[in-house]
C-alpha positions in Angstrom: 83.7 99.2 80.2 85.4 96.1 78.8 84.0 92.7 77.7 83.3 90.4 80.6 86.0 88.0 81.7 85.0 84.5 82.8 86.6 82.6 85.7 85.6 79.1 86.4 84.7 78.1 90.0 85.0 74.6 91.3 81.9 72.6 91.9 81.5 70.5 95.1 80.3 67.0 94.2 78.6 68.5 91.1 76.9 71.4 93.0 77.8 74.9 94.1 80.0 74.7 97.2 77.9 76.9 99.4 74.2 77.9 99.5 72.2 79.7 102.1 70.0 76.6 102.6 72.8 74.4 103.7 73.2 73.6 107.4 76.9 72.7 107.5 79.1 72.3 110.5 81.1 75.5 110.9 84.4 73.7 110.1 82.9 72.3 106.9 81.6 75.7 105.9 85.0 77.3 106.6 86.7 74.6 104.5 84.4 75.2 101.5 84.7 79.0 101.9 88.5 78.7 101.7 88.2 76.3 98.8 86.2 78.9 96.7 88.3 81.9 97.8 91.6 80.3 97.0 90.4 78.8 93.7 89.1 82.2 92.4 92.2 84.0 93.7 94.6 81.7 91.9 92.5 81.8 88.7 92.5 85.6 88.8 96.2 85.7 89.3 96.8 83.3 86.5 94.6 85.4 84.1 96.8 88.4 84.9 93.9 90.8 85.1 95.8 93.6 86.9 94.4 96.0 89.4 91.3 98.1 88.8 89.3 100.9 90.5 85.9 99.2 90.1 84.5 95.9 88.8 81.1 94.3 88.3 80.8 90.6 89.2 78.0 88.1 88.6 77.9 84.4 89.5 76.5 81.9 86.9 75.4 78.3 87.5 74.5 75.8 84.8 73.1 72.7 86.7 72.7 70.6 83.6 68.9 70.1 83.8 65.6 71.9 83.6 64.5 71.7 87.2 62.7 74.9 88.1 62.8 74.8 91.9 66.1 76.6 92.3 66.6 79.9 94.0 69.3 82.1 92.5 69.8 84.3 95.6 70.9 81.2 97.5 74.1 81.2 95.4 75.3 84.5 97.0 76.8 82.2 99.7 79.3 81.1 97.0 79.7 84.5 95.3 80.9 86.2 98.6 84.0 84.1 99.0 84.6 84.3 95.3 84.7 88.1 95.4 87.0 87.9 98.4 89.3 85.8 96.2 89.3 88.5 93.6 90.4 91.0 96.3 93.1 88.6 97.5 94.4 88.4 93.9 94.7 92.2 93.9 92.0 92.8 91.2 90.4 95.5 93.4 91.4 97.2 96.7 88.4 96.0 98.7 85.0 94.3 98.2 82.8 97.2 99.4 80.5 99.1 97.1 83.2 101.6 96.1 85.1 98.9 94.3 82.7 96.0 93.5 79.1 95.9 92.2 77.6 92.4 92.6 74.8 91.4 90.3 72.3 88.8 91.4 73.4 85.3 90.4 71.9 83.6 87.3 70.9 80.0 86.9 71.1 78.7 83.3 68.7 75.9 83.0 69.1 73.4 80.1 69.0 69.7 79.7 72.2 68.1 78.5 74.6 71.0 79.0 77.5 70.4 81.3 77.3 71.4 84.9 79.3 74.5 85.4 79.9 77.4 87.9 81.6 80.6 86.8 82.0 84.3 87.5 81.8 87.0 84.9 83.9 90.1 85.7 83.4 93.3 83.9 86.0 96.1 84.5 83.9 99.2 84.9 86.6 101.6 85.9 90.3 101.4 85.1 92.9 102.3 87.7 93.8 106.0 87.6 97.6 105.6 88.0 
């Protein structure tokens, strides 16, 4: 196992692009999904992370305040297209359980810290080539 690698995800008007509570028009949802998927794919390619047998991925969100009424599982709507972007970049062969373990997202509360959305990727199994 290696140290976690961080990849920044773009915020959408200061918030995560997708949550399970949103009621977006299907075209808007598709646009945001593509936005996340492509941003993560390009960031992973730029980081030159290579191809691996298995990775563990976790989404993190720092909203920049201490509000407590946030539900971390809602962020899986953003983490799914982010993981698809990692597959698009060739980091793993597919996004099923044989290749990717997804850990529940974390919300980092804290007044005054910058708003931020990012993935941590841990390579849990190197490619056997």
